[in-house]
C-alpha positions in Angstrom: -36.5 -17.0 -30.1 -35.4 -18.6 -26.9 -37.9 -17.0 -24.5 -41.3 -18.6 -23.8 -44.5 -16.7 -24.6 -46.8 -17.2 -21.6 -50.5 -16.5 -22.1 -52.4 -15.4 -19.0 -56.0 -14.2 -18.6 -59.4 -15.1 -17.4 -61.1 -18.3 -18.6 -62.6 -17.8 -22.0 -60.2 -15.2 -23.2 -58.7 -17.6 -25.8 -55.4 -18.8 -24.2 -55.6 -22.3 -25.5 -56.9 -21.5 -28.9 -54.6 -18.5 -29.4 -51.7 -20.5 -27.9 -52.0 -23.4 -30.3 -52.1 -21.1 -33.4 -49.3 -18.9 -32.1 -47.0 -22.0 -31.4 -47.8 -23.3 -34.9 -47.0 -19.9 -36.5 -43.7 -19.6 -34.6 -42.7 -23.2 -34.8 -42.6 -23.6 -31.0 -43.9 -26.3 -28.7 -47.4 -25.6 -27.2 -48.1 -26.5 -23.6 -51.5 -26.1 -22.0 -50.9 -26.1 -18.3 -54.3 -27.5 -17.4 -54.0 -30.4 -19.9 -50.5 -31.1 -18.6 -51.8 -31.2 -15.0 -54.5 -33.5 -16.2 -52.0 -35.8 -17.8 -49.8 -36.0 -14.8 -52.5 -36.5 -12.2 -54.7 -38.7 -14.3 -57.7 -36.6 -13.5 -59.6 -33.8 -15.2 -59.4 -30.4 -13.6 -63.0 -30.8 -12.5 -62.2 -34.2 -10.9 -59.1 -32.8 -9.2 -61.2 -30.0 -7.7 -63.9 -32.3 -6.6 -61.7 -35.0 -5.1 -58.8 -32.9 -3.6 -60.0 -29.2 -3.7 -58.7 -26.0 -5.1 -55.6 -26.0 -2.8 -54.3 -29.2 -4.3 -55.0 -27.9 -7.8 -53.1 -24.7 -7.1 -50.1 -26.6 -5.8 -50.1 -28.7 -9.0 -50.3 -25.5 -10.9 -47.4 -24.0 -9.0 -45.2 -27.1 -9.6 -46.1 -26.9 -13.3 -45.2 -23.2 -13.5 -41.8 -23.8 -11.9 -41.1 -26.7 -14.3 -42.2 -24.8 -17.4 -40.4 -21.7 -16.3 -37.1 -23.5 -16.6 -37.7 -24.4 -20.2 -37.4 -22.2 -23.3 -39.0 -22.0 -26.8 -42.5 -22.7 -25.6 -45.9 -21.1 -26.0 -47.7 -21.7 -22.6 -51.4 -21.4 -22.0 -51.9 -21.0 -18.3 -55.0 -21.6 -16.2 -57.0 -18.4 -15.5 -56.0 -18.3 -11.8 -52.3 -19.0 -12.2 -51.5 -15.3 -11.7 -53.1 -15.2 -8.3 -49.8 -16.6 -6.8 -46.9 -14.2 -7.5 -44.4 -17.1 -7.4 -46.1 -18.6 -10.5 -45.7 -15.4 -12.5 -42.1 -15.0 -11.3 -41.3 -18.6 -12.4 -43.0 -18.2 -15.8 -41.4 -14.7 -16.3 -37.9 -16.1 -15.7 -37.7 -17.3 -19.3 -40.9 -15.8 -20.6 -42.8 -12.8 -22.0 -46.1 -12.6 -20.2 -49.0 -11.9 -22.6 -52.4 -11.0 -21.0 -55.4 -11.9 -23.1 -58.6 -10.0 -22.3 -62.2 -10.2 -23.4 -65.5 -8.6 -22.4 -67.6 -10.3 -19.7 -70.3 -11.0 -22.4 -67.8 -12.7 -24.7 -66.3 -14.7 -21.8 -69.8 -15.8 -20.7 -70.6 -16.8 -24.3 -67.4 -18.8 -24.7 -67.4 -20.5 -21.3 -71.1 -21.3 -21.2 -70.4 -24.0 -23.8 -68.1 -25.7 -21.4 -69.2 -24.8 -17.9 -69.0 -28.4 -16.7 -65.2 -28.2 -17.4 -64.9 -24.9 -15.4 -64.8 -25.7 -11.7 -65.1 -22.1 -10.6 -68.3 -21.6 -12.7 -71.7 -23.0 -12.1 -74.7 -23.1 -14.3 -76.0 -20.1 -12.3 -73.0 -17.9 -13.0 -74.0 -14.5 -14.4 -72.2 -11.7 -16.3 -72.1 -9.8 -13.0 -70.3 -12.7 -11.4 -67.8 -12.7 -14.2 -67.3 -8.9 -13.9 -66.6 -9.3 -10.1 -64.1 -12.1 -10.8 -62.4 -10.0 -13.5 -62.2 -7.0 -11.2 -60.7 -9.1 -8.3 -58.0 -10.4 -10.6 -57.2 -7.2 -12.6 -54.2 -6.3 -10.5 -52.7 -9.7 -11.3 -53.5 -9.5 -15.0 -52.1 -6.0 -15.2 -48.6 -7.5 -14.6 -48.5 -8.8 -18.1 -45.7 -7.4 -20.4 -48.2 -7.2 -23.2 -52.0 -7.1 -23.2 -54.3 -8.0 -26.2 -58.1 -7.9 -26.3 -59.6 -10.8 -28.1 -63.2 -9.5 -28.1 -64.5 -9.5 -31.7 -61.1 -10.3 -33.0 -60.4 -12.9 -35.6 -57.9 -15.5 -34.4 -55.1 -14.7 -36.9 -55.4 -11.0 -36.1 -54.9 -11.7 -32.4 -51.9 -14.0 -33.2 -50.4 -11.3 -35.5 -50.8 -8.7 -32.8 -49.0 -10.8 -30.3 -46.1 -11.6 -32.7 -45.8 -7.9 -33.5 -45.8 -6.8 -29.9 -43.3 -9.5 -28.9 -41.0 -8.4 -31.7 -41.2 -4.7 -30.6 -40.5 -5.7 -27.0 -37.5 -7.8 -28.0 -36.2 -5.0 -30.2 -36.5 -2.5 -27.3 -34.7 -4.9 -25.0 -31.9 -5.5 -27.5 -31.5 -1.7 -28.1 -31.4 -0.9 -24.4 -28.8 -3.6 -23.7 -26.7 -2.3 -26.6 -26.9 1.2 -25.4 -25.6 0.2 -22.0 -22.5 -1.4 -23.5 
């Protein structure tokens, strides 16, 4: 395959779960950016936010995006906010196909409410309206994905199959357009 498949999207859209299954199916290495940042810093994302703030976390995220953007044959699950900084997307797109995962605010709330303590940008008082506002504020960034897949109500294997199918179509179009230029 060569190129990376980079999963972006709001928290709770399924990036880690889908990413692991996708990597398994394609026989590629899976990298979860948040877990990798935790490994390197020796702190959980929540601890990193509490101790050093969001600015430090975002710079760790930027370094990780640059590092992973230089590699190939990976499935990368990004943090939900990685797209806010265009240099992260540019670094990841260098060797990657950007796949945006989406889900309804209700599904996101249901998924993240199980792990709110691990979500530094959410509190126990976060509402569906808060999630809708965050989604709306990030839509322009998520819209930059090469491919978008909605995970709401979808079985995991169906989501993975849809991504594989769309990536193949995209690669085929790229190949055909480069051949026609020759």
